[in-house]
C-alpha positions as CSV (number, residue, x, y, z in Angstrom):
1,M,0.0,0.0,0.0
2,S,1.4,3.4,-1.0
3,L,1.4,6.3,1.3
4,P,1.0,10.0,0.7
5,A,4.0,12.3,1.0
6,A,2.4,13.9,4.0
7,P,-0.7,13.2,6.2
8,N,-4.1,14.3,5.0
9,A,-5.8,17.3,6.6
10,P,-8.4,16.4,9.2
11,T,-11.7,15.4,7.6
12,A,-14.8,17.4,8.8
13,G,-12.9,18.8,11.8
14,I,-12.2,15.3,13.2
15,I,-8.6,14.3,13.8
16,R,-8.0,10.6,13.6
17,A,-5.4,9.4,16.1
18,V,-3.5,6.2,16.8
19,V,-2.2,5.4,20.3
20,V,0.9,3.2,20.5
21,D,2.4,1.9,23.8
22,D,3.3,-1.6,25.0
23,E,2.0,-0.8,28.5
24,P,-1.8,-1.3,28.8
25,I,-2.1,1.2,31.6
26,A,-0.3,3.9,29.5
27,R,-2.5,3.2,26.5
28,R,-5.7,3.4,28.6
29,H,-4.6,6.7,30.2
30,L,-3.8,8.3,26.8
31,R,-7.1,7.0,25.3
32,A,-9.0,8.4,28.3
33,L,-7.4,11.8,27.8
34,L,-8.1,11.8,24.1
35,A,-11.7,10.6,24.6
36,A,-12.4,13.9,26.5
37,D,-11.8,15.9,23.2
38,P,-14.7,15.8,20.7
39,E,-12.4,16.7,17.9
40,I,-10.3,13.5,18.3
41,S,-11.3,10.0,17.1
42,V,-9.0,7.2,18.2
43,V,-9.0,4.8,15.3
44,A,-6.5,2.3,16.6
45,E,-4.8,1.3,19.8
46,C,-1.5,-0.7,19.4
47,A,0.6,-2.6,21.8
48,T,3.6,-3.3,19.5
49,G,5.5,-1.5,16.8
50,A,4.4,-4.0,14.2
51,E,0.7,-3.3,15.1
52,A,1.5,0.4,14.8
53,V,2.9,0.1,11.3
54,T,-0.2,-1.8,10.2
55,A,-2.6,0.6,11.8
56,I,-0.9,3.7,10.3
57,R,-0.9,2.2,6.8
58,L,-4.6,1.1,7.2
59,H,-6.1,4.1,8.8
60,R,-3.8,6.9,7.6
61,P,-4.3,8.9,10.9
62,E,-3.4,12.5,11.1
63,L,-1.9,12.1,14.6
64,V,0.1,9.4,16.4
65,F,1.1,9.1,20.1
66,L,4.1,6.9,19.8
67,D,6.0,5.2,22.7
68,I,9.7,5.5,21.9
69,Q,10.7,2.5,24.0
70,M,9.2,-0.8,23.0
71,P,10.6,-4.3,22.6
72,E,11.4,-5.5,19.1
73,L,10.2,-2.7,16.8
74,D,10.4,0.6,18.8
75,G,9.1,4.0,18.1
76,V,12.1,5.0,15.9
77,G,11.7,1.7,14.0
78,V,8.1,2.5,13.4
79,A,9.0,5.9,11.9
80,D,11.7,4.4,9.8
81,T,9.4,1.6,8.5
82,I,6.7,4.1,7.5
83,G,9.2,6.7,6.4
84,A,9.9,10.0,8.2
85,R,8.1,12.2,5.6
86,A,5.1,9.8,5.4
87,M,4.6,9.6,9.1
88,P,1.5,11.3,10.6
89,L,2.2,14.1,13.0
90,T,3.9,12.4,15.9
91,V,4.0,13.1,19.6
92,F,6.5,10.8,21.2
93,V,5.9,9.3,24.6
94,T,8.8,8.3,26.7
95,A,9.8,7.3,30.2
96,H,12.6,9.0,32.1
97,D,15.4,8.7,29.5
98,D,17.7,11.7,29.5
99,R,19.3,10.7,26.1
100,A,15.9,10.7,24.3
101,L,14.7,13.9,26.1
102,D,17.8,15.8,24.9
103,A,17.1,14.7,21.3
104,F,13.5,15.9,21.5
105,R,14.5,19.3,23.0
106,V,17.4,19.9,20.6
107,H,15.2,19.3,17.6
108,A,12.0,20.9,19.1
109,V,9.9,17.7,18.5
110,D,6.9,17.4,20.8
111,Y,7.0,14.7,23.4
112,L,5.2,13.5,26.6
113,L,7.0,12.3,29.6
114,K,5.6,9.3,31.5
115,P,3.6,9.4,33.6
116,V,1.7,11.7,31.3
117,D,0.6,14.9,33.0
118,R,-2.8,16.3,32.0
119,N,-1.6,19.9,31.5
120,R,1.4,18.8,29.4
121,F,-0.9,16.6,27.4
122,A,-3.3,19.4,26.7
123,A,-0.5,21.7,25.6
124,A,0.9,19.0,23.2
125,L,-2.5,18.3,21.8
126,A,-3.2,22.0,21.2
127,R,0.1,22.4,19.4
128,A,-0.6,19.3,17.3
129,K,-4.0,20.7,16.3
130,D,-2.4,24.0,15.3
131,M,0.1,22.2,13.1
132,L,-2.6,20.0,11.4
133,R,-4.7,23.1,10.7
134,G,-1.8,25.1,9.3
135,R,-1.5,27.6,12.1
136,I,2.0,26.4,12.9
137,A,4.4,25.4,10.2
138,R,5.7,21.8,10.2
139,D,9.3,21.0,9.6
140,P,9.9,17.5,8.2
141,A,13.6,18.0,8.2
142,R,13.6,18.7,11.9
143,F,11.8,15.4,12.5
144,E,14.3,13.5,10.3
145,A,17.2,15.0,12.2
146,M,15.6,14.0,15.5
147,L,15.2,10.4,14.3
148,A,18.9,10.4,13.2
149,A,19.9,11.5,16.7
150,L,17.8,8.7,18.4
151,R,19.0,5.8,16.2
152,P,22.4,5.3,18.0
153,M,20.5,5.0,21.3
154,R,18.4,2.0,20.1
155,A,21.2,-0.5,20.8
156,L,21.4,0.7,24.4
157,P,19.3,-1.2,27.0
158,T,16.1,0.5,28.2
159,D,14.9,-2.1,30.7
160,A,17.4,-4.0,32.7
161,P,16.5,-7.6,33.7
162,G,13.9,-7.7,36.4
163,E,12.7,-4.1,35.8
164,R,9.3,-5.2,34.6
165,L,6.7,-6.2,37.1
166,A,4.2,-8.9,36.1
167,V,0.8,-8.5,37.9
168,R,-2.5,-10.3,37.5
169,V,-5.5,-8.0,36.8
170,E,-8.9,-9.4,36.0
171,G,-7.5,-12.7,34.8
172,R,-4.8,-11.2,32.6
173,T,-1.1,-10.8,33.2
174,M,0.1,-7.3,32.7
175,L,3.8,-6.2,32.5
176,L,4.5,-2.8,34.1
177,R,7.7,-0.9,33.9
178,A,8.9,-0.6,37.5
179,R,10.5,2.8,36.9
180,E,7.1,4.3,36.1
181,I,5.6,3.3,39.5
182,D,5.6,6.1,42.0
183,W,4.7,4.1,45.1
184,M,2.5,1.2,46.4
185,S,0.2,0.9,49.3
186,A,-1.3,-2.1,51.1
187,D,-5.1,-2.4,51.6
188,D,-6.0,-5.7,53.4
189,N,-5.0,-8.4,50.9
190,N,-4.6,-6.0,48.0
191,V,-1.8,-3.8,46.7
192,I,-2.6,-0.5,45.1
193,I,-0.1,0.6,42.6
194,H,0.2,4.4,42.1
195,A,1.6,5.6,38.8
196,G,1.3,9.2,37.6
197,G,-2.1,9.8,39.1
198,R,-3.4,6.4,38.1
199,T,-4.1,3.5,40.4
200,L,-4.1,-0.2,39.8
201,R,-5.4,-2.7,42.4
202,I,-4.0,-6.2,42.4
203,R,-4.6,-9.2,44.7
204,D,-1.3,-9.6,46.4
205,T,0.7,-8.6,49.5
206,L,3.2,-5.8,49.6
207,S,6.0,-8.1,50.8
208,A,5.5,-10.4,47.9
209,V,5.5,-7.6,45.4
210,A,8.6,-6.0,46.9
211,E,10.5,-9.2,46.3
212,R,9.8,-8.9,42.6
213,L,10.9,-5.3,42.3
214,P,14.4,-4.1,41.2
215,Q,16.6,-2.0,43.4
216,G,15.4,1.5,44.1
217,F,12.2,0.7,45.9
218,V,12.2,1.2,49.6
219,R,9.7,-0.1,52.2
220,V,9.1,2.9,54.5
221,H,6.0,1.7,56.3
222,R,4.3,-1.7,56.7
223,S,1.7,-0.3,54.2
224,A,3.9,1.7,51.9
225,L,6.7,1.1,49.4
226,V,8.2,4.0,47.5
227,N,10.2,4.4,44.3
228,S,13.2,6.3,45.6
229,S,13.6,8.2,42.3
230,R,10.2,9.9,43.0
231,V,11.2,11.2,46.4
232,S,11.7,15.0,46.5
233,E,11.8,15.6,50.2
234,V,12.1,13.8,53.6
235,R,10.7,15.8,56.5
236,S,11.2,15.0,60.2
237,A,8.0,14.2,62.1
238,E,7.1,13.4,65.7
239,Q,8.7,10.5,67.7
240,G,11.6,10.1,65.3
241,E,9.5,9.3,62.3
242,Y,9.5,11.0,58.9
243,E,7.2,12.2,56.1
244,I,8.2,11.2,52.6
245,V,7.2,13.8,50.0
246,L,7.0,12.6,46.3
247,G,7.4,14.8,43.3
248,D,3.7,15.0,42.8
249,G,3.1,16.3,46.3
250,T,2.0,13.0,47.8
251,V,3.0,12.7,51.5
252,I,3.7,9.2,52.9
253,Q,4.1,8.6,56.7
254,T,7.0,6.3,57.6
255,G,6.8,3.7,60.3
256,R,9.2,3.5,63.2
257,R,10.5,0.1,62.4
258,F,11.5,1.3,58.9
259,R,13.7,4.1,60.2
260,D,16.9,2.5,59.0
261,A,15.5,2.2,55.5
262,V,14.6,5.9,55.4
263,H,18.2,6.7,56.7
264,A,19.6,4.6,53.9
265,L,17.3,6.3,51.4
266,V,18.5,9.9,52.1
267,G,21.8,9.4,54.0
268,R,22.1,9.8,57.8
269,G,23.8,13.2,57.5
270,R,20.7,14.6,55.8
271,T,18.1,13.4,58.3
């Protein structure tokens, strides 16, 4: 199937979009954000790069939200397969990867950082609409230069062994990137996973889940486990305990028996 040199203009004011991400939670979150906009129609939701290539060729969307880090065929591979100048307008979605972020910023290509923030999403979508409607000029050469900058990074590992957490949800096994989890809380015989304002409840114990997580997660309370990379502040509280403050403002009370873990998290000299 041949492709046009550039995406078609939106038909009847409706922008057709494709969402591509190997994480089910991330796909659902993006789809929910897009569903709130009456000018957007999500025509396909893809879990792999191969599915994305098929969907783009079949539906010819005007807009694609494309995860940069996927197994096998990644976001760069999708763009290379379709062709940089034949790709729909693309908003890349990425986890915390400084190498990729530098490439996006240098080449002024729009991107969303996981977990996707609603305000940042709204800004990216507004800019995409302006480009599709000709209010902001598009620069295909800039997009091609960005892809060239990203290609050398593809051989570098994105997920070290053990950095994906397998959980059972409604009879299905889901694989979550551990680095995208902010913290976890225990609720009776359930664990609630908090990731970017989203929550996922699984039937398990916090101790069992902790054993399956990579380094960087710290048990700070019998009912709380935090991703140390999300901690922005540790405050002293009463009776030798602490308050853990995450980047999104969440405050987690520590337990006395986990004091050593908190000391190890921030360093004794800073507590």
